[in-house]
BAFI-3210 file (N, C-alpha, C; in Angstrom, 3 decimals, decimal comma, padded with zeros to 6 digits):
// residues 162
n [1|2|3|4|5|6|7|8|9|10|11|12|13|14|15|16|17|18|19|20|21|22|23|24|25|26|27|28|29|30|31|32|33|34|35|36|37|38|39|40|41|42|43|44|45|46|47|48|49|50|51|52|53|54|55|56|57|58|59|60|61|62|63|64|65|66|67|68|69|70|71|72|73|74|75|76|77|78|79|80|81|82|83|84|85|86|87|88|89|90|91|92|93|94|95|96|97|98|99|100|101|102|103|104|105|106|107|108|109|110|111|112|113|114|115|116|117|118|119|120|121|122|123|124|125|126|127|128|129|130|131|132|133|134|135|136|137|138|139|140|141|142|143|144|145|146|147|148|149|150|151|152|153|154|155|156|157|158|159|160|161|162]
n.u [114,238|113,774|110,953|109,670|111,276|111,165|108,383|107,996|109,410|108,319|105,139|104,271|106,565|106,767|104,420|104,999|107,187|105,950|104,277|106,248|107,285|105,063|104,804|107,108|106,402|106,724|104,851|104,594|106,549|105,570|103,167|104,095|105,218|102,920|101,393|103,014|102,860|100,134|100,020|101,702|100,274|097,992|099,133|099,935|097,464|096,324|098,135|097,565|094,913|095,306|096,837|094,974|093,046|094,444|094,914|092,248|091,373|093,183|092,347|089,740|090,316|091,683|089,599|087,772|089,316|090,199|088,081|087,975|089,708|088,708|088,208|087,359|089,116|089,802|087,327|087,014|089,232|088,486|086,190|087,377|089,176|087,379|086,052|088,189|088,702|086,272|086,323|088,550|087,553|085,547|087,053|088,613|087,137|087,762|088,663|087,240|084,926|085,718|088,446|089,275|088,598|090,417|092,817|092,421|093,251|096,091|096,201|094,887|096,738|098,877|097,559|096,862|099,390|100,274|098,330|098,910|101,502|100,917|099,102|100,250|099,137|097,155|095,286|091,809|090,100|090,088|089,947|088,604|085,272|083,700|081,452|082,086|084,252|083,373|080,659|079,595|078,871|080,926|080,710|080,874|079,530|077,499|077,189|075,074|072,694|072,365|073,044|075,288|078,784|080,134|081,402|079,145|078,145|077,802|076,406|078,888|080,770|082,416|080,951|079,526|078,774|080,628]
n.v [085,557|085,472|086,194|087,164|086,352|083,560|083,062|083,777|081,837|079,310|078,473|076,389|075,671|078,014|077,952|075,726|076,761|078,811|077,275|075,960|078,148|078,841|076,522|076,806|078,859|081,458|083,695|086,285|086,366|084,289|085,433|087,498|085,956|084,633|086,788|087,558|085,251|085,231|087,545|086,707|084,530|085,854|087,507|085,534|084,425|086,652|086,911|084,565|085,065|087,348|086,217|084,431|086,296|087,802|085,805|085,232|087,760|088,054|086,010|086,867|089,250|088,211|086,713|088,699|090,184|088,535|087,087|085,154|083,191|081,975|079,405|076,203|075,706|078,281|079,163|077,315|077,986|080,537|079,884|078,150|079,893|081,689|079,932|079,222|081,688|082,095|079,873|080,538|082,815|081,671|080,158|082,100|084,576|087,294|088,071|089,991|091,636|094,307|094,045|092,794|094,823|096,764|095,753|095,668|097,446|097,110|094,366|094,269|095,598|093,762|091,520|092,472|092,854|090,190|089,073|090,498|089,551|086,859|087,063|088,785|090,933|093,967|094,919|094,597|095,728|098,314|098,273|095,641|095,397|094,863|093,286|092,068|090,493|088,919|088,237|087,983|085,454|083,117|081,574|078,993|078,338|075,479|072,147|071,479|071,738|074,202|074,668|075,321|075,158|074,888|074,796|074,408|077,122|078,787|081,598|083,843|084,339|086,472|088,561|089,418|091,989|093,763]
n.w [126,026|122,526|121,388|119,120|116,944|117,317|117,050|114,436|113,147|113,997|114,857|116,411|117,979|119,397|120,909|122,507|123,938|125,349|126,936|128,474|129,896|131,397|132,968|134,430|136,004|135,142|134,395|133,334|131,273|129,706|128,915|127,263|125,222|124,336|123,387|121,224|119,683|119,019|117,423|115,330|114,241|113,365|111,377|109,597|108,822|107,547|105,433|104,014|103,277|101,680|099,612|098,421|097,633|095,737|093,842|093,122|092,114|089,951|088,226|087,677|086,343|084,089|082,989|082,269|080,534|078,474|076,835|074,851|075,655|077,863|080,286|081,735|083,790|084,641|085,637|087,696|089,278|090,153|091,628|093,576|094,904|096,035|097,758|099,483|100,682|101,990|103,753|105,291|106,548|108,090|109,868|111,049|112,333|112,479|110,017|108,243|105,959|105,943|106,472|104,145|102,326|103,142|102,211|099,540|097,342|097,194|096,741|094,307|092,628|092,673|091,594|089,090|087,944|087,922|086,198|083,855|083,293|082,790|080,644|078,789|077,585|077,415|080,254|080,565|082,422|084,841|087,702|089,514|090,756|093,982|093,554|091,082|091,850|094,057|093,717|091,072|088,644|087,015|084,233|081,808|078,605|078,381|076,938|074,068|075,470|076,538|079,083|081,843|082,631|085,610|088,866|091,597|093,730|096,828|098,624|099,574|102,569|102,561|101,679|103,816|106,100|108,647]
ca.u [113,852|113,370|109,640|109,333|111,996|110,624|107,021|108,111|109,980|107,440|104,050|104,250|107,659|106,428|103,421|105,707|107,997|104,997|103,882|107,376|107,352|103,961|105,166|108,170|105,828|107,069|103,619|104,825|107,274|104,632|102,209|104,793|105,295|101,576|101,048|103,774|102,294|098,849|100,338|102,271|099,192|097,152|099,858|099,884|096,105|096,153|098,912|096,805|093,774|095,848|097,231|093,761|092,396|095,228|094,601|090,874|091,339|093,923|091,503|088,639|090,911|091,919|088,284|087,173|090,206|090,404|086,920|088,225|090,557|088,048|088,277|086,825|090,108|089,668|086,099|087,295|090,150|087,679|085,381|088,219|089,685|086,247|085,848|089,289|088,476|085,148|086,783|089,414|086,700|084,852|088,032|089,135|086,083|088,257|088,947|085,956|084,889|086,525|089,849|089,476|088,566|091,645|093,930|091,913|094,058|097,390|095,963|094,588|097,984|099,599|096,784|096,986|100,729|100,263|097,524|099,669|102,589|100,337|098,400|101,070|098,270|096,613|094,175|090,573|089,406|091,013|089,922|087,333|084,414|083,377|080,482|082,790|085,158|082,736|079,255|079,301|079,146|081,792|080,211|081,113|078,354|077,560|076,889|073,897|071,538|072,264|073,410|076,588|079,774|080,735|081,086|078,137|078,671|076,812|076,742|080,152|080,835|083,139|079,959|078,944|079,267|080,967]
ca.v [084,790|086,302|085,670|087,552|085,455|082,210|082,977|083,869|080,568|078,171|078,704|075,238|075,809|079,143|077,458|074,876|077,631|079,476|076,238|075,775|079,331|078,724|075,456|077,329|079,929|082,773|084,090|087,501|085,996|083,493|086,377|088,154|084,952|084,406|087,957|087,480|084,144|085,699|088,456|085,925|083,758|086,826|087,876|084,375|084,337|087,766|086,569|083,548|085,777|088,199|085,330|083,966|087,448|088,101|084,724|085,449|088,958|087,810|085,217|087,730|090,147|087,436|086,348|089,878|090,726|087,592|086,187|084,052|082,182|081,466|077,946|075,607|075,857|079,642|079,181|076,541|078,783|081,593|079,201|077,661|081,025|082,158|078,943|079,354|082,923|081,830|078,957|081,329|083,677|080,839|079,766|083,307|085,556|088,672|088,359|090,519|092,388|095,524|093,639|092,589|096,134|097,479|095,240|095,584|098,150|096,445|093,063|094,504|095,897|092,495|090,669|093,083|092,523|088,753|088,850|091,031|088,609|085,650|087,338|089,521|091,920|095,017|094,508|095,215|096,461|099,063|097,645|094,932|095,777|093,784|092,424|091,255|089,548|087,983|087,914|087,566|084,064|082,953|080,338|078,681|077,675|074,023|071,539|071,963|071,914|075,586|074,744|075,934|074,347|075,625|074,207|075,147|077,949|079,416|082,974|083,901|085,100|087,706|089,610|089,843|093,234|093,628]
ca.w [124,844|121,404|121,015|117,750|116,045|117,477|116,506|112,979|112,697|114,233|115,813|117,319|118,934|120,262|121,864|123,478|124,807|126,249|127,896|129,389|130,773|132,351|133,914|135,299|136,823|134,584|133,714|132,545|130,050|128,906|128,327|126,154|124,159|123,822|122,570|119,980|118,929|118,478|116,315|114,229|113,627|112,649|110,152|108,717|108,284|106,595|104,230|103,278|102,690|100,615|098,523|097,741|097,004|094,533|092,892|092,672|091,276|088,713|087,336|087,225|085,342|082,872|082,457|081,645|079,511|077,375|076,760|073,917|076,305|079,070|080,395|082,953|084,862|085,186|086,437|088,905|090,107|090,788|092,635|094,671|095,677|096,844|098,820|100,446|101,440|102,898|104,798|106,172|107,366|109,079|110,879|111,699|112,123|112,369|108,609|107,808|104,707|106,079|106,343|102,707|101,679|103,487|101,396|098,167|096,342|097,058|096,116|092,894|091,913|092,520|090,683|087,756|087,458|087,640|084,993|082,718|083,009|082,216|079,397|077,850|076,947|078,264|081,108|080,089|083,489|085,690|089,028|089,649|091,883|094,931|092,885|090,090|092,501|094,984|093,489|089,700|088,307|085,863|083,650|080,399|078,022|078,400|075,642|073,347|076,347|076,981|080,497|082,087|083,325|086,717|090,161|092,335|094,799|097,691|098,956|100,304|103,803|102,269|101,450|105,083|106,681|110,062]
c.u [113,396|112,065|109,294|110,008|111,419|109,247|107,010|108,576|108,994|106,385|104,027|105,336|107,404|105,423|104,065|106,538|107,113|104,565|104,987|107,488|106,241|104,258|106,218|107,663|106,140|105,913|103,831|105,516|106,379|103,619|102,827|104,866|103,950|101,115|101,752|103,239|100,969|099,081|100,849|101,195|098,285|097,820|099,787|098,511|095,840|096,927|098,157|095,602|094,237|096,214|096,008|093,043|093,132|094,936|093,219|090,801|092,044|093,073|090,299|089,153|091,117|090,593|087,684|088,009|090,348|089,244|087,142|089,061|089,934|088,045|087,626|087,820|090,074|088,443|086,321|088,229|089,409|086,852|086,225|088,769|088,579|085,999|086,929|089,120|087,342|085,576|087,684|088,609|085,936|085,788|088,531|088,130|086,559|088,636|087,650|086,058|085,752|088,022|090,176|089,517|089,841|092,833|093,610|092,854|095,417|097,231|095,652|095,856|098,791|098,885|096,895|098,336|100,808|099,501|098,262|100,803|102,031|099,731|099,296|100,288|097,883|095,415|092,937|089,826|090,435|091,092|088,590|086,572|084,236|082,450|081,176|083,638|084,406|081,325|078,942|079,637|079,982|081,513|080,668|079,846|078,560|077,319|075,557|072,678|071,371|072,604|074,753|077,483|080,404|080,427|080,023|078,781|077,523|077,269|077,948|080,057|081,562|082,179|079,351|079,569|079,630|079,985]
c.v [085,764|085,729|085,991|086,609|084,047|082,087|083,098|082,542|079,415|078,516|077,587|075,361|076,964|078,707|076,572|075,712|078,381|078,498|076,019|076,935|079,276|077,661|075,937|078,470|081,334|083,262|085,328|087,188|085,161|084,399|087,120|087,196|084,691|085,567|087,908|086,360|084,551|086,627|087,686|085,122|084,690|087,253|086,746|084,244|085,449|087,507|085,556|084,186|086,608|087,348|084,850|085,113|087,836|087,057|084,918|086,638|088,730|087,004|086,012|088,681|089,404|087,086|087,516|090,385|089,824|086,604|084,990|082,932|081,607|079,950|077,485|075,807|077,266|079,724|078,442|077,312|079,891|080,984|078,778|078,800|081,593|081,215|079,047|080,608|082,721|080,924|079,690|082,223|082,888|080,445|080,953|084,434|087,013|089,039|088,799|091,207|093,639|095,216|093,445|093,936|096,930|097,008|095,226|096,202|097,482|095,086|093,233|094,774|094,624|091,580|091,176|092,733|091,047|088,469|089,352|090,094|087,375|085,897|087,985|090,575|093,001|094,474|095,304|096,004|097,136|098,481|096,932|095,408|094,576|092,778|091,520|090,171|088,505|087,537|087,419|086,095|084,035|081,578|080,204|078,054|076,174|073,465|072,040|072,204|073,349|075,745|075,421|074,957|075,196|074,886|075,047|076,014|078,564|080,827|082,989|084,749|086,417|088,870|090,140|091,170|092,992|094,428]
c.w [123,761|120,833|119,566|116,744|116,108|116,828|114,986|112,404|112,829|115,276|116,863|118,391|119,902|121,321|122,927|124,446|125,790|127,336|128,940|130,377|131,817|133,406|134,911|136,176|136,315|133,708|132,843|131,225|129,128|128,211|127,140|124,963|123,516|122,949|121,216|119,083|118,277|117,289|115,102|113,498|112,827|111,344|109,135|108,055|107,268|105,308|103,377|102,585|101,499|099,393|097,729|097,032|095,724|093,454|092,282|091,721|089,939|087,727|086,842|086,138|084,022|082,191|081,688|080,467|078,287|077,263|075,840|074,536|077,573|079,076|081,689|084,088|085,454|086,093|087,761|089,831|090,836|091,920|093,842|095,524|096,564|098,015|099,891|101,298|102,438|104,054|105,793|107,093|108,420|110,215|111,693|111,461|112,018|110,932|107,925|106,449|104,813|106,000|104,863|101,987|101,956|102,642|099,899|097,138|096,119|096,379|094,633|092,104|091,663|091,522|089,248|087,146|087,073|086,352|083,752|082,316|082,307|080,832|078,349|077,091|077,933|079,040|080,712|081,167|084,377|087,093|089,175|090,891|092,811|094,270|091,876|090,749|093,311|094,621|092,083|089,514|087,043|085,286|082,207|079,849|078,045|077,013|075,096|074,232|076,809|078,444|080,669|082,819|084,406|087,989|090,859|093,394|095,578|098,001|099,878|101,560|103,576|102,079|102,737|105,526|108,138|110,875]
res [x|x|x|x|x|x|x|x|x|x|x|x|x|x|x|x|x|x|x|x|x|x|x|x|x|x|x|x|x|x|x|x|x|x|x|x|x|x|x|x|x|x|x|x|x|x|x|x|x|x|x|x|x|x|x|x|x|x|x|x|x|x|x|x|x|x|x|x|x|x|x|x|x|x|x|x|x|x|x|x|x|x|x|x|x|x|x|x|x|x|x|x|x|x|x|x|x|x|x|x|x|x|x|x|x|x|x|x|x|x|x|x|x|x|x|x|x|x|x|x|x|x|x|x|x|x|x|x|x|x|x|x|x|x|x|x|x|x|x|x|x|x|x|x|x|x|x|x|x|x|x|x|x|x|x|x|x|x|x|x|x|x]
***
C-alpha cells in the first residue's frame, strides 16, 4: 500500500486503511500507515499555522505602512488570525513558539509580498517583531468618547515559551 499517497489524499481514508490492516492482523503494515498518517496531519497543521501567520503578518505590515487606510476590518483580521493561531496551539500543543520562530522568516517574505501586491506601495517595516505581531494592540479611535474599536483579546498562547 502506498501510505504516503493515501495520507496526502485523505486522512480519513488512511485511518480506515490502518484500521483494516489491524483487523487483518498486519500490525507492521498498520504501524507504517499510522506513522505516515501522523506525519501528514502534522504537515497539515503546520500549513494551517503558516497560513494564519502570513495573514497576520501581512495585516500588521499594511497597518504600519498605511496608517491612513487603517480599518476595522484590518483590526479584526489581526485579531482573528491571532485567535486561529492560539486555537491551533491549543489543539496541537507541538505548535510552539519555537515552531513559529522557525517559520518566521519565510512567512515574513510571503506576507511582505502579499502586502506589496495589495498596497502597491513600499513596505514601511523591514520585518515585524514578535511584539508587533503577537502583542501590540491594533486599535482605531472610537467615536468622540475617546474609546477604541477593536474586538477584545486575551494573551496569546503563541507567546508561551517551550
